[in-house]
C-alpha positions as CSV (number, residue, x, y, z in Angstrom):
1,M,14.5,175.8,151.1
2,S,13.4,175.3,147.5
3,T,13.2,177.4,144.2
4,K,10.2,177.9,142.1
5,V,9.6,180.0,139.0
6,A,7.2,182.9,139.6
7,S,4.4,181.5,137.7
8,E,4.2,178.5,140.1
9,L,4.3,180.6,143.2
10,V,1.1,180.5,145.5
11,V,-0.4,182.9,148.2
12,G,1.2,182.3,151.5
13,E,4.7,181.6,150.3
14,R,7.4,183.5,151.5
15,V,10.1,184.2,149.0
16,K,13.5,185.9,148.9
17,L,13.9,188.8,146.2
18,S,17.1,189.6,144.3
19,S,17.6,192.5,146.8
20,G,17.6,190.5,149.7
21,R,14.3,191.6,151.0
22,E,11.7,188.8,152.0
23,L,8.1,188.9,150.9
24,E,5.2,186.9,152.1
25,I,2.7,186.7,149.2
26,T,-0.8,187.8,149.9
27,R,-1.8,188.5,146.3
28,I,-0.6,187.7,143.0
29,K,-1.6,190.0,139.9
30,R,-1.4,188.4,136.6
31,P,-1.4,189.6,133.8
32,F,0.5,192.6,135.2
33,L,0.7,195.7,133.0
34,G,-1.5,193.9,130.3
35,N,1.1,191.3,129.9
36,E,0.9,187.5,130.6
37,D,4.6,187.2,130.8
38,L,4.6,189.6,133.8
39,L,3.2,189.2,137.2
40,C,3.2,191.2,140.4
41,L,3.8,189.5,143.9
42,V,2.0,191.7,146.7
43,E,2.6,191.6,150.4
44,D,-0.2,193.4,152.2
45,T,-0.2,193.7,156.0
46,E,-1.6,196.0,158.6
47,N,1.6,198.0,158.6
48,G,1.6,198.6,154.8
49,W,2.1,196.8,151.3
50,F,5.0,196.1,149.1
51,A,4.7,194.7,145.4
52,Q,7.4,193.4,143.3
53,G,6.8,193.0,139.3
54,T,8.7,190.2,137.6
55,L,8.8,187.8,134.9
56,A,6.7,184.8,135.1
57,S,9.7,182.6,134.2
58,K,12.1,184.0,136.9
59,E,13.2,181.8,139.7
60,F,12.7,182.7,143.4
61,E,14.0,181.0,146.5
62,V,11.1,179.9,148.6
63,L,11.7,180.2,152.4
64,D,10.4,177.5,154.8
């Protein structure tokens, strides 16, 4: 287990959100809401999708 700031995350990594939910990144939208300091992590599966907006500088726990 390691940590990375959001701007260093890549598609395919699985992270733990502050809510405790785990998210496998399938897309990263940047800029988000027209702001380079924001990005959106997206998990898109055949069962549905989930998106989490965040500051590019926020640290996330990367799961193995």
